[in-house]
N, C-alpha and C positions, 0 to 999 in steps of 0.2 A: 505493500499500499504506500509506501514512502516513495516509490517512484511515479505513482498517481500524483501524490503532492507536489513533486519536484517537477512535474510537467504543468501542472496547474500554476505553479509559481513561475516557471519559465513563461508561459504565456501570460501571466498579470504583468511581467517585467517588459514582455512585447508591447504588450497594450500601452501601458505608461510610455514607453519610448515613442511608439507611433502618435500618441497624443501630443507628446512635448515637441516632436518634429514639427507636427502641424502647426502647433502654437507659435513654435520659432520662426516659421515661415511667415505667418501672419503678423508676427510683431515685427519683423524684418521689413515687411511691407509699410506697415505704417510708420516705422523710422524712416524709410526711403521716400515716401510719398507726402508725408506730414511734418514729421519732427525735423528732419534733416533741413528741408528747403525752408520751412517757415519757423521753427524753433521757438515756438510761441507757448506750448502747453506743456507745463511742469507737472501737474497733476490732472488725473481723469475724474470726472465726478461719477460715481456709481448710485443710481437709484432707479426705481421702477418708472417714476416719471419726473419731467423737469420740476414740479411743484412738490415732490415728496421730500418730507422733512426728515426722513430716514436716511437721508444719502449720506455716503462718505466718500473721502477722495483717496486716490492712490497714486503713487509715483508709476511713472512708464515701466521700470523695472518690475515692479510689483504685479503688474497686469499679467506678465507671464505666469507668475504662480497662481494666480487667482484664476485664469481661464484654463490652466491644468487641472486645477482641483474642480473646477464646475464641471469639464467636461469628463473627467474620470469619475466624479459622482454620477454623472448623468448617464453615462454610456458604458462604464466597465463590465456590469453584469452580461449586456446583451453582446457585447464584444467578445467577452469571455465563452459564452455560450456558442456563438458562431465561429469562432477560432477552433474551439475544441472539435466542434461537429465537423469542421474542414479537415482537422487532423485526422479525426477518426475515418473520414471519407478517403484521406489519402492512405492511410493504412489498411483500409479495406476490412475494418473490423466490424464494422455496422452497416 
């Protein structure tokens, strides 16, 4: 059974890397298209609406961690299920 856990942990690491890679591409695009040419924004306002009193501010380097956590918590289970099934299909076990 430990090999099954090792496979699941490896898939979880692959998922985390995939999410981080996509977020890095997104952040790089923001840097290239907005921050570098205009250099205006030091903080990003995070809120549900423009008038939401519960807003908070993050620096651009904090946005990467926030996006990774959001995507990870929102998609990890479904990604793990799909990647596990793809692995089983490749191994022709099921």
